[in-house]
N, C-alpha and C positions, 0 to 999 in steps of 0.2 A: 504494500498498499504505500501511494507516494505524501513525502509530509505536505501540510500545507501551507501554499507560498512562502506565507507568513515568516515559517520559521525552518526554510531548505536548507537555511548558513546556521542556525542555530549552534552555539560553542566552536562554530570555527573560527580559524585566526581569520583579524582581517587584511585584504591585502591592500596595496598602496591606493590601486582604482578604487575599490570600496570607499576609500575615507574619502579620495576626489570627489567622487559620485556624491555622498550623502553634503561631503559641501558645497556641490553646486545645485544641489535640491535646497538644503536649508537655505542659500541664497536668492533661488526662487521661491522662498516664502513657501515651499511644497512642506503639509501640515507633518507631524511625525507620524500616528498614523499609514499615511502615505509611501512616506519615503520606509517605514518597515515594511511592507509589501511591497514596492520594488528594489530590496535589497534581497532580501528575503529572509532576516531577521526579527527577532522579537523589537517592540516596542522599548522595552528597557535596556536593551542593548544597544538602540540608535543613542536614548539617551547618554547614555554611556558613553559611548565614543564620541561623540557629543563635546562630552562634557572634557572627557580626556584629550580631543584632540584641539580644544580651543572655541569649536565651533558653536554658535548662537543657533537655536534653533527655536521659532516663532510662536509663539501661545498660540493655544491648538483653534480658540475662539477668534480668532482673526480669521479675515475669509484671506482663503488662498488665493494664488493665482493672480497676486495683486489686484483683488477681488474688492 
């Protein structure tokens, strides 16, 4: 049985490409739950890596996509 999209990479080491993608998605005001699905990692992992890498995640209640 396949893992759900949002956790397919859970527990795997982060690649430089994934960190760059996280940074780009955060800069585009993509909410953490959407970033979670796109990167295949739990939302808590997204938040943890963002904090570790100094990436600011926009608040979830803010309209995404510059809206």
